ZAMARGU-4260 file (C-alpha; in steps of 0.2 Angstrom, whole numbers, plus 5000, padded with zeros to 4 digits):
<rodrens>
0) 5658/4556/4960 | 5676/4562/4960 | 5685/4560/4976 | 5695/4573/4985 | 5706/4574/5000
5) 5701/4583/5016 | 5712/4586/5032 | 5703/4582/5048 | 5711/4589/5064 | 5702/4590/5081
10) 5705/4587/5099 | 5697/4571/5106 | 5695/4563/5123 | 5708/4551/5128 | 5705/4535/5138
15) 5717/4523/5147 | 5717/4509/5159 | 5714/4495/5147 | 5726/4480/5146 | 5719/4474/5129
20) 5708/4482/5116 | 5699/4470/5103 | 5691/4476/5087 | 5677/4464/5082 | 5665/4454/5093
25) 5663/4439/5082 | 5669/4422/5088 | 5687/4427/5087 | 5685/4443/5097 | 5673/4435/5110
30) 5685/4421/5112 | 5700/4433/5115 | 5690/4444/5126 | 5683/4431/5138 | 5700/4422/5139
35) 5710/4437/5143 | 5697/4444/5156 | 5696/4427/5165 | 5715/4429/5166 | 5713/4445/5175
40) 5715/4458/5161 | 5705/4474/5159 | 5698/4471/5142 | 5688/4483/5130 | 5679/4474/5116
45) 5673/4485/5101 | 5659/4479/5090 | 5652/4488/5075 | 5635/4480/5076 | 5623/4479/5091
50) 5626/4461/5096 | 5641/4449/5099 | 5643/4433/5088 | 5648/4440/5071 | 5645/4428/5057
55) 5635/4417/5069 | 5623/4430/5074 | 5622/4446/5063 | 5626/4436/5048 | 5614/4422/5052
60) 5627/4408/5049 | 5619/4399/5063 | 5629/4382/5062 | 5645/4375/5068 | 5653/4361/5059
65) 5667/4348/5061 | 5669/4349/5080 | 5673/4330/5081 | 5685/4320/5070 | 5674/4304/5071
70) 5683/4297/5087 | 5684/4312/5099 | 5681/4330/5100 | 5694/4341/5092 | 5687/4357/5100
75) 5692/4361/5118 | 5693/4376/5129 | 5680/4390/5127 | 5673/4382/5111 | 5668/4366/5120
80) 5662/4375/5135 | 5651/4386/5123 | 5643/4372/5113 | 5639/4362/5129 | 5631/4378/5137
85) 5621/4381/5122 | 5615/4363/5122 | 5611/4364/5141 | 5601/4380/5138 | 5591/4373/5124
90) 5599/4384/5110 | 5605/4369/5100 | 5592/4364/5087 | 5582/4348/5089 | 5589/4332/5083
95) 5607/4336/5088 | 5615/4329/5104 | 5633/4329/5111 | 5638/4315/5099 | 5639/4329/5085
100) 5654/4337/5094 | 5661/4321/5103 | 5661/4306/5091 | 5652/4309/5075 | 5663/4312/5059
105) 5660/4327/5047 | 5644/4333/5055 | 5638/4350/5061 | 5625/4357/5072 | 5613/4372/5070
110) 5608/4383/5084 | 5597/4398/5089 | 5606/4414/5085 | 5597/4424/5098 | 5602/4411/5112
115) 5620/4413/5105 | 5619/4432/5107 | 5612/4430/5125 | 5625/4418/5131 | 5640/4429/5124
120) 5632/4444/5133 | 5632/4434/5149 | 5649/4427/5148 | 5657/4444/5143 | 5648/4452/5158
125) 5653/4438/5170 | 5671/4439/5165 | 5671/4458/5167 | 5674/4462/5148 | 5668/4480/5144
130) 5658/4479/5127 | 5655/4494/5117 | 5642/4491/5103 | 5640/4502/5087 | 5659/4506/5089
135) 5672/4505/5075 | 5691/4507/5076 | 5694/4520/5062 | 5713/4524/5065 | 5728/4518/5075
140) 5743/4527/5082 | 5758/4515/5077 | 5776/4514/5076 | 5784/4502/5064 | 5781/4487/5074
145) 5769/4492/5089 | 5752/4500/5092 | 5751/4514/5105 | 5733/4517/5104 | 5718/4516/5093
150) 5705/4529/5088 | 5687/4524/5089 | 5670/4532/5083 | 5653/4529/5089 | 5637/4539/5094
155) 5647/4549/5106 | 5660/4554/5093 | 5679/4551/5093 | 5690/4544/5106 | 5708/4539/5108
160) 5711/4523/5118 | 5728/4519/5125 | 5731/4500/5120 | 5746/4491/5126 | 5740/4476/5117
165) 5728/4475/5102 | 5719/4461/5093 | 5711/4462/5076 | 5696/4451/5076 | 5686/4460/5062
170) 5687/4446/5050 | 5692/4458/5036 | 5709/4462/5045 | 5703/4481/5045 | 5714/4486/5060
175) 5729/4476/5053 | 5727/4486/5037 | 5726/4502/5046 | 5742/4498/5055 | 5750/4494/5038
180) 5754/4476/5043 | 5758/4465/5028 | 5743/4456/5021 | 5735/4448/5005 | 5719/4456/4998
185) 5707/4445/4988 | 5705/4450/4970 | 5721/4460/4971 | 5734/4448/4977 | 5723/4433/4971
190) 5715/4431/4954 | 5697/4429/4961 | 5686/4433/4976 | 5677/4419/4983 | 5658/4425/4983
195) 5649/4428/4999 | 5631/4424/5003 | 5618/4435/5012 | 5610/4421/5023 | 5592/4422/5030
200) 5581/4415/5043 | 5567/4404/5036 | 5552/4396/5046 | 5537/4384/5042 | 5548/4369/5037
205) 5540/4352/5040 | 5555/4342/5046 | 5545/4326/5046 | 5546/4327/5027 | 5561/4338/5023
210) 5578/4331/5021 | 5594/4340/5016 | 5599/4326/5004 | 5584/4331/4993 | 5591/4348/4989
215) 5603/4345/4975 | 5592/4335/4964 | 5579/4350/4966 | 5592/4362/4961 | 5596/4353/4945
220) 5577/4351/4941 | 5575/4370/4944 | 5590/4374/4933 | 5583/4363/4919 | 5567/4372/4920
225) 5575/4389/4919 | 5569/4394/4937 | 5584/4404/4943 | 5591/4421/4938 | 5608/4414/4938
230) 5613/4396/4934 | 5622/4392/4951 | 5622/4374/4955 | 5631/4376/4972 | 5618/4379/4984
235) 5623/4375/5002 | 5604/4376/5007 | 5595/4375/5023 | 5603/4371/5040 | 5591/4367/5054
240) 5592/4379/5068 | 5575/4377/5078 | 5560/4366/5079 | 5552/4374/5062 | 5565/4386/5056
245) 5582/4385/5047 | 5596/4396/5041 | 5596/4397/5022 | 5613/4398/5015 | 5609/4401/4996
250) 5613/4414/4983 | 5631/4417/4979 | 5635/4435/4975 | 5648/4433/4962 | 5662/4447/4960
255) 5657/4455/4976 | 5671/4463/4985 | 5668/4465/5004 | 5682/4478/5005 | 5674/4490/4992
260) 5659/4499/4999 | 5650/4501/4983 | 5652/4483/4979 | 5646/4478/4997 | 5631/4489/4996
265) 5625/4482/4980 | 5629/4465/4987 | 5617/4468/5001 | 5603/4473/4989 | 5606/4458/4977
270) 5607/4446/4992 | 5590/4452/4998 | 5583/4449/4981 | 5591/4431/4980 | 5584/4427/4997
275) 5566/4429/4990 | 5571/4419/4975 | 5578/4404/4984 | 5563/4405/4996 | 5552/4403/4981
280) 5563/4389/4975 | 5562/4379/4991 | 5543/4381/4992 | 5541/4375/4974 | 5554/4361/4972
285) 5558/4354/4990 | 5546/4343/4999 | 5543/4349/5017 | 5546/4367/5012 | 5529/4371/5004
290) 5524/4383/5018 | 5541/4390/5021 | 5542/4409/5025 | 5556/4421/5024 | 5558/4429/5042
295) 5573/4440/5039 | 5589/4442/5030 | 5605/4444/5039 | 5611/4462/5045 | 5629/4457/5039
300) 5636/4449/5024 | 5642/4431/5025 | 5659/4435/5019 | 5671/4420/5014 | 5686/4429/5008
305) 5693/4447/5010 | 5710/4450/5018 | 5722/4439/5026 | 5738/4445/5035 | 5755/4438/5032
310) 5761/4431/5048 | 5776/4424/5057 | 5769/4407/5049 | 5758/4405/5034 | 5748/4388/5036
315) 5747/4380/5019 | 5739/4367/5009 | 5754/4355/5011 | 5752/4356/5030 | 5734/4351/5028
320) 5738/4337/5016 | 5751/4330/5028 | 5739/4332/5043 | 5753/4342/5051 | 5754/4345/5069
325) 5765/4358/5077 | 5774/4361/5094 | 5766/4378/5096 | 5749/4373/5089 | 5735/4383/5099
330) 5721/4372/5092 | 5718/4357/5081 | 5704/4356/5068 | 5697/4343/5055 | 5686/4354/5043
335) 5690/4350/5025 | 5695/4364/5013 | 5680/4373/5006 | 5683/4384/4991 | 5666/4389/4984
340) 5662/4391/4965 | 5669/4407/4958 | 5656/4408/4944 | 5639/4400/4940 | 5646/4388/4927
345) 5645/4368/4926 | 5664/4368/4925 | 5666/4378/4942 | 5653/4367/4950 | 5663/4351/4944
350) 5679/4359/4951 | 5671/4362/4968 | 5663/4345/4969 | 5680/4336/4965 | 5689/4346/4978
355) 5676/4345/4991 | 5675/4326/4989 | 5693/4323/4985 | 5705/4311/4993 | 5711/4325/5003
360) 5696/4324/5014 | 5701/4319/5032 | 5697/4302/5037 | 5690/4297/5054 | 5702/4301/5068
365) 5713/4313/5058 | 5716/4332/5062 | 5729/4345/5059 | 5736/4359/5069 | 5734/4378/5069
370) 5750/4385/5075 | 5752/4401/5085 | 5762/4410/5072 | 5747/4413/5060 | 5740/4425/5073
375) 5754/4437/5073 | 5757/4449/5059 | 5775/4447/5053 | 5787/4458/5064 | 5774/4465/5076
380) 5776/4467/5094 | 5759/4469/5102 | 5746/4466/5088 | 5737/4449/5085 | 5723/4443/5074
385) 5710/4430/5077 | 5698/4423/5064 | 5696/4423/5045 | 5710/4436/5043 | 5723/4424/5050
390) 5739/4420/5040 | 5735/4405/5029 | 5735/4401/5011 | 5718/4402/5002 | 5714/4383/5002
395) 5718/4381/5021 | 5708/4397/5025 | 5693/4389/5017 | 5694/4377/5031 | 5699/4387/5046
400) 5688/4402/5043 | 5674/4392/5051 | 5668/4398/5068 | 5674/4385/5080 | 5692/4387/5073
405) 5690/4406/5074 | 5684/4405/5092 | 5699/4394/5097 | 5711/4406/5088 | 5703/4420/5098
410) 5706/4411/5115 | 5724/4409/5110 | 5727/4427/5105 | 5718/4434/5121 | 5729/4422/5132
415) 5745/4427/5122 | 5741/4446/5125 | 5740/4443/5144 | 5756/4433/5144 | 5765/4447/5134
420) 5760/4460/5146 | 5764/4450/5162 | 5781/4443/5156 | 5786/4458/5145 | 5786/4447/5129
425) 5783/4453/5111 | 5770/4444/5101 | 5783/4439/5088 | 5794/4432/5101 | 5782/4424/5113
430) 5786/4409/5124 | 5774/4397/5115 | 5778/4383/5128 | 5771/4394/5142 | 5756/4399/5131
435) 5752/4380/5127 | 5752/4376/5146 | 5740/4391/5149 | 5728/4385/5136 | 5729/4367/5142
440) 5724/4374/5159 | 5709/4382/5151 | 5704/4365/5144 | 5711/4367/5126 | 5713/4351/5116
445) 5732/4352/5112 | 5738/4334/5111 | 5756/4338/5105 | 5769/4329/5115 | 5784/4340/5111
450) 5783/4358/5116 | 5795/4373/5111 | 5797/4390/5118 | 5799/4397/5100 | 5786/4397/5087
455) 5785/4388/5070 | 5790/4401/5057 | 5789/4402/5039 | 5806/4403/5031 | 5805/4421/5026
460) 5801/4426/5044 | 5816/4417/5052 | 5825/4429/5064
</rodrens>
C-alpha cells in the first residue's frame, strides 16, 4: 500500500510534577525507576505491555547468566538484591542456589517469570514509582541537546508530560531515535541483523532424565534426518525455570528486523510456528522431553539487535579483550561475547562456536567494566539510555545486552538523573566520582581504586 503523509494537530492535556520519565519497563527501566525513586525522585515509568520485566517476562527469556566470575559475584546493588529476593521467595528454579551468583563460573539461573513480575510490581510500588502500563512514548519536544517533554499515548488518548530528565529503556532506542540522538541501526549501519527468537514456555519435562548436554547431539541427528524446516544448528534450547517447566529458546528468525513493523509481524507468526516445530523436536529426540507440552509463546519478540546509540563512550571489543576497567565504571560484568548465527549454514555455526569458545573467554576471576559514558547519547544534557541500546560495538553488545548488565545500567542511569537534577549537572558533564559514591552506597560492586569526576570518552566526543 502506498504511504502518504497526514498532518495531525490537536490539543492534548499537559501533565507535570515528575522529576524523571522513563520509557520502557524492562530490567533497565525498572532499575532506573526504583533507584531514582529510592533517592527521592518523583518517577513516571511507561511500559508498552501489561507487565514489568521486559525480556525476562513478556519475552519469556526467564534466565540470568554470568552473575559470578568464579571467585566472587560481579553483580551488586539492585541486581544482587533482586536475585536474592527471588531466591528467598521461591521464584528461582529448583537445583539453583546462591553459589550460582556468588562463586560459580560461567553459569546461569532460570526463574519463574510470574514471580519476577510480581516482585517488580511490589518494588516499584514500595519505592513510589508511578507505573503506566499499555503506554508508549510517541513523540518528544526537544531542542538540540535537551528534552523538554514527551508525548505519550494509551487508552486515555494523548498526553504531554513535562520531563526535566528522561531515560530511554526501550531496548530499541525508540525515544533516542525520536529525539534524533546519534545511533547505529542493525542492517543499515551494519551488514547483518542478528536474528531474534520468539521464546516459549514448556512443561512436562522429566528433569531426572533430561540434561542440557544432550541437546546438541539431538539437533545434529534431527538435521541428518531432515526434521527441521531450516537447517539451523544453533539451538540454545531449554533452560529450566521451574519444577517441571522451562523456557525454550529455539528457532532463529533470520533476516527479521525489529524496527520494521511488517518484518516484526511476520516474525511473530513465524516464531509461533517454529515453537511448535521445536516442541515436536524435543519430544522426539531428547530424553526426558517425551511428554513436553507447549504452554504459551511469548507476547514479545526476543530481540538481540536493533539500534544502539552513539554515546560519549563506545565500549569496544578491544576493551573486552583487555578486561579493561574504568574510573567511571558503573558496573562490572563477565559475560562472554555472544553473536548468534546470521544464517542456517554449517559455516556460520562453525564461526559461532569458534568465537563462543575462543581464547577470549573470560577466565575465573576476570571481569571488565561498563563505563558511565555508554549511557549518554553524545552531546545530550538530560537524556540517558539503559539496556541493549547502550553505546557499544556489536561484539561487546552481544555480552552486555543480557539482563543483569541492563539492570545495573538502569540503576546507574536513574541515579545519574537524580544527581543531575539536584546538582544542576548535564548528563554529558556529570561528576562521575559523585555518581560512583552514590552507587557504592546502594551496594553496587565497583572495585576501581581510582575515581575521576570526568567520564571516560571516546576520542570523537572529547570536549
